[in-house]
C-alpha positions as CSV (number, residue, x, y, z in Angstrom):
1,M,7.6,14.0,11.9
2,E,7.8,18.1,11.7
3,L,7.5,21.0,9.4
4,M,10.5,23.8,9.8
5,G,9.3,26.2,8.2
6,E,9.5,25.4,3.7
7,S,11.1,21.8,4.9
8,A,10.2,18.7,7.0
9,V,12.8,16.4,9.1
10,L,12.2,13.3,10.4
11,H,13.1,12.2,14.0
12,W,14.5,8.3,13.4
13,G,15.2,7.4,16.6
14,S,18.6,9.5,17.6
15,E,18.7,10.5,14.6
16,V,17.0,13.4,12.9
17,I,16.9,13.6,8.5
18,R,16.2,16.3,6.8
19,I,13.8,15.5,3.8
20,P,14.9,16.3,0.7
21,R,12.5,18.3,-1.3
22,L,9.8,16.2,-3.0
23,K,7.5,16.6,-6.0
24,H,4.8,18.0,-5.8
25,G,5.5,19.4,-1.8
26,A,5.5,16.0,-1.1
27,L,6.9,14.8,2.5
28,F,6.7,10.3,2.7
29,L,5.8,8.1,-0.2
30,M,3.4,5.9,0.3
31,S,5.1,2.0,0.2
32,G,2.0,1.0,-3.0
33,Y,3.4,3.8,-4.7
34,I,6.2,2.4,-5.9
35,G,4.0,-0.6,-7.2
36,S,2.3,2.0,-9.7
37,Q,4.8,3.6,-10.9
38,L,6.4,0.1,-12.3
39,W,3.6,-1.4,-13.4
40,G,1.1,1.8,-14.0
41,C,0.9,4.6,-15.0
42,E,3.9,6.9,-13.5
43,Y,1.8,9.5,-15.4
44,K,-1.1,9.1,-13.6
45,L,0.1,9.7,-10.4
46,S,1.5,12.9,-11.4
47,L,-1.6,14.2,-12.8
48,D,-3.6,13.0,-9.5
49,Y,-1.7,15.3,-7.3
50,L,-1.6,18.2,-10.2
51,R,-5.7,17.3,-10.5
52,G,-6.4,15.7,-7.6
53,R,-7.9,12.2,-8.1
54,I,-12.3,10.8,-8.3
55,V,-13.2,9.0,-5.0
56,N,-16.5,6.5,-6.3
57,E,-18.4,4.9,-4.6
58,S,-15.9,1.4,-5.3
59,I,-13.8,3.1,-3.5
60,V,-16.1,3.1,-0.4
61,Y,-17.5,-0.1,-0.3
62,G,-13.6,-1.3,-0.4
63,L,-12.5,1.0,2.7
64,L,-16.0,-0.2,4.3
65,E,-15.6,-4.1,3.2
66,H,-11.4,-3.7,5.1
67,S,-13.5,-2.4,7.9
68,R,-15.8,-5.6,8.6
69,Q,-13.2,-7.9,7.7
70,L,-10.4,-6.4,9.7
71,G,-12.5,-5.6,13.1
72,V,-10.9,-1.4,12.1
73,D,-12.3,1.9,11.3
74,E,-11.5,3.7,8.1
75,E,-10.5,6.8,9.2
76,A,-11.7,7.3,5.7
77,L,-15.0,6.5,5.9
78,G,-15.8,10.1,5.7
79,L,-14.9,10.7,2.0
80,D,-17.6,12.6,-0.3
81,V,-17.4,11.1,-3.9
82,G,-16.0,12.8,-6.2
83,W,-13.6,14.9,-7.0
84,T,-10.8,15.2,-3.9
85,P,-7.5,16.6,-3.8
86,V,-4.0,14.4,-3.2
87,I,-3.3,15.8,0.4
88,I,-2.2,12.5,2.2
89,N,0.9,13.3,2.5
90,R,0.9,17.0,2.1
91,G,1.7,20.1,4.2
92,E,0.4,19.7,7.3
93,E,-2.2,17.2,6.8
94,G,0.4,14.4,5.2
95,A,2.6,15.5,8.2
96,Y,-0.6,14.8,11.0
97,F,-1.5,11.7,8.8
98,F,2.1,10.1,9.4
99,N,1.9,11.1,13.4
100,E,-1.5,9.6,13.9
101,K,-0.1,6.2,11.6
102,M,2.4,5.8,13.6
103,R,0.0,5.9,17.0
104,N,0.4,1.8,15.4
105,W,3.9,1.5,14.4
106,I,4.7,-1.9,14.7
107,G,7.2,-1.7,17.7
108,Y,4.6,-1.0,19.2
109,A,2.8,-3.7,18.8
110,D,2.3,-7.1,20.6
111,F,3.4,-10.1,19.1
112,T,1.7,-12.7,21.7
113,K,-1.7,-11.8,19.8
114,P,-3.1,-13.8,16.8
115,F,-2.6,-11.3,14.4
116,I,-1.8,-7.2,14.4
117,Q,-4.5,-5.0,12.4
118,E,-2.8,-2.2,9.9
119,P,0.2,-2.2,11.7
120,S,2.8,0.8,10.6
121,L,6.2,0.0,9.2
122,V,8.6,2.8,7.8
123,M,12.2,2.9,6.1
124,V,14.4,5.5,5.1
125,R,15.9,5.2,1.5
126,S,17.9,8.5,0.2
127,D,16.7,10.5,3.1
128,V,13.3,10.2,2.0
129,P,10.8,7.9,4.8
130,I,8.9,5.8,3.3
131,L,5.4,4.9,5.2
132,G,3.9,0.9,4.6
133,L,0.4,0.1,5.7
134,P,-0.4,-3.5,5.8
135,D,-3.7,-4.9,6.3
136,L,-3.0,-7.7,8.7
137,I,0.2,-9.1,10.1
138,I,-0.4,-13.2,11.0
139,N,2.1,-13.6,14.5
140,V,2.9,-17.5,15.2
141,D,5.3,-18.5,18.1
142,G,5.5,-15.3,19.2
143,K,6.6,-13.4,15.9
144,P,5.5,-11.6,13.3
145,T,5.3,-13.9,10.0
146,Y,2.9,-13.8,7.7
147,V,2.3,-10.8,5.7
148,I,-1.5,-10.4,4.4
149,E,-2.7,-7.6,2.0
150,L,-6.6,-7.4,1.0
151,K,-8.1,-6.8,-1.9
152,T,-12.3,-6.6,-2.6
153,T,-13.9,-5.8,-5.8
154,S,-17.4,-6.5,-7.4
155,N,-15.7,-8.7,-10.4
156,P,-16.1,-12.7,-9.5
157,R,-12.9,-12.3,-12.7
158,N,-10.8,-9.8,-10.8
159,I,-10.0,-12.4,-7.8
160,K,-8.3,-15.1,-10.3
161,V,-5.0,-12.6,-10.7
162,V,-2.7,-10.6,-8.7
163,R,-1.8,-7.4,-10.7
164,G,1.7,-7.0,-10.7
165,R,1.6,-3.5,-8.5
166,E,-0.7,-5.7,-6.4
167,S,1.7,-7.9,-5.8
168,L,5.1,-5.6,-5.9
169,Q,3.0,-3.6,-2.8
170,A,2.5,-7.2,-0.4
171,E,5.8,-7.7,-0.9
172,S,7.4,-4.5,0.3
173,Y,5.9,-4.7,3.4
174,F,7.5,-8.2,3.9
175,H,11.0,-6.4,2.8
176,M,10.1,-3.5,5.0
177,L,9.7,-6.0,8.2
178,T,13.0,-6.8,7.6
179,Y,14.6,-3.7,7.4
180,L,13.3,-3.2,10.3
181,G,15.3,-6.4,11.8
182,L,11.5,-8.7,11.9
183,S,12.3,-11.7,9.4
184,P,8.1,-12.6,8.2
185,R,8.4,-16.0,6.5
186,G,5.3,-15.2,3.7
187,V,3.6,-13.1,1.8
188,A,-0.5,-13.2,0.5
189,V,-2.7,-11.3,-1.8
190,V,-5.9,-12.0,-0.8
191,K,-8.5,-11.5,-3.3
192,M,-12.8,-11.7,-2.6
193,I,-16.0,-9.9,-3.2
194,R,-17.1,-7.5,-1.1
195,G,-20.0,-8.5,1.2
196,V,-19.4,-12.5,1.5
197,D,-20.1,-15.3,4.1
198,F,-16.0,-14.9,5.0
199,R,-14.5,-12.6,7.9
200,I,-10.8,-12.9,7.4
201,I,-9.9,-12.5,11.1
202,D,-11.9,-15.6,11.8
203,N,-10.0,-17.6,9.3
204,I,-6.6,-17.1,10.7
205,D,-5.5,-20.1,11.5
206,V,-6.8,-21.7,7.8
207,I,-4.7,-19.1,6.3
208,I,-1.3,-20.0,8.6
209,K,-2.4,-23.9,7.6
210,H,-2.1,-23.1,3.6
211,M,0.6,-19.9,4.1
212,E,2.7,-22.8,5.7
213,N,2.2,-25.8,3.1
214,A,1.1,-24.5,-0.6
215,E,1.7,-22.3,-2.7
216,G,0.6,-20.8,-5.6
217,A,-3.0,-19.6,-5.7
218,I,-5.6,-21.4,-2.7
219,T,-9.2,-21.0,-3.7
220,L,-10.1,-20.6,0.3
221,T,-13.8,-20.3,-0.7
222,K,-15.5,-19.6,-4.0
223,H,-15.9,-15.9,-3.8
224,V,-12.0,-16.3,-2.1
225,V,-8.9,-16.4,-3.5
226,M,-5.0,-16.7,-1.2
227,H,-2.4,-15.6,-3.3
228,R,1.4,-16.2,-2.2
229,I,3.3,-14.2,-4.0
230,K,7.4,-15.1,-4.8
231,V,9.4,-12.4,-3.1
232,R,12.7,-11.4,-4.7
233,S,15.9,-10.1,-3.2
234,F,15.9,-7.1,-1.0
235,N,18.7,-5.7,-3.3
236,D,15.9,-6.1,-6.7
237,F,12.9,-4.7,-4.2
238,L,15.5,-1.7,-3.7
239,K,15.9,-1.5,-7.2
240,D,12.6,-0.8,-7.5
241,V,12.5,1.7,-4.8
242,D,15.7,3.6,-6.0
243,Y,14.1,4.1,-9.7
244,A,10.2,5.3,-8.5
245,L,12.6,8.2,-6.1
246,E,14.1,9.4,-8.9
247,Y,11.2,10.9,-10.0
248,W,9.9,12.3,-6.7
249,L,13.0,13.7,-6.3
250,G,13.3,15.1,-9.6
251,F,15.9,13.4,-11.3
252,R,13.2,12.3,-13.9
253,N,9.9,12.9,-15.4
254,P,7.1,10.4,-14.8
255,R,6.9,8.0,-17.4
256,P,3.1,7.4,-19.1
257,N,2.4,3.6,-19.9
258,P,-1.3,3.9,-21.9
259,S,-2.3,1.6,-22.8
260,R,-6.6,0.7,-23.2
261,G,-6.8,-1.3,-20.2
262,L,-5.4,1.4,-17.5
263,C,-6.6,4.2,-19.6
264,S,-9.6,3.4,-19.5
265,L,-10.4,3.8,-16.2
266,C,-8.2,6.5,-15.6
267,E,-10.4,10.0,-14.6
268,H,-7.5,12.2,-16.6
269,R,-8.1,10.2,-20.0
270,R,-9.7,13.7,-21.4
271,V,-7.2,15.6,-20.7
272,C,-4.1,13.6,-20.8
273,P,-1.6,13.7,-23.9
274,Y,-0.7,10.5,-23.6
275,S,-4.3,8.8,-23.3
276,V,-5.8,6.4,-25.5
277,V,-9.2,6.2,-24.6
278,R,-10.9,9.6,-24.6
């Protein structure tokens, strides 16, 4: 990705794609935004860009647990707790982030290894780059076969249920691999209590066994549950992508989704005109 004045281009193979002007000066989308827009609150997402968002201790602890589970260094561990502007996909910081992530592009991966941590996936839709960062790709017989997305929590009740936005985020990685000409066979969300005596990369064979032979939710340990995700057709996924892009391309306003559950957890609840919790 290259900035050119107030615009940006994506060098995609032999193509040079001029990225259209997006809301909030974004240069690309994170694939997780699609799930948040359809299943969360799109108005909250717009306020995140306008006001910033809160980095709390739970976010930092989650990054630490991801680091332990995947055996990687998390760049964001230096985040300060408190309000912070959203810069991950805007301006020079956004272009730098995108290009740094492309150093771990799935096309550079060695599929003879048992797994790949945090590879970068990209698809382009309506000339808009969409960046996906799955936590883990498990290889079988030298092919990227299973997508694993990790979600950590301190609340035991949370490991029993996969929310719509979590499911769609994981599913997006499956379809992005398909878009890139690869042929994954399945995707799962692993939910666990932080700090438990279990490590994903030390239990790859167990995960493969359940991915091949089980459906639905599988309890790996008392504090770790793996949820197999039912994957829809690629065309159905693209309908969700196109709906999300309508907002970023300026074709419609953000859609609010007020509810006590969502609003009570939102840092903008005291200023949001749609909030049902103050």
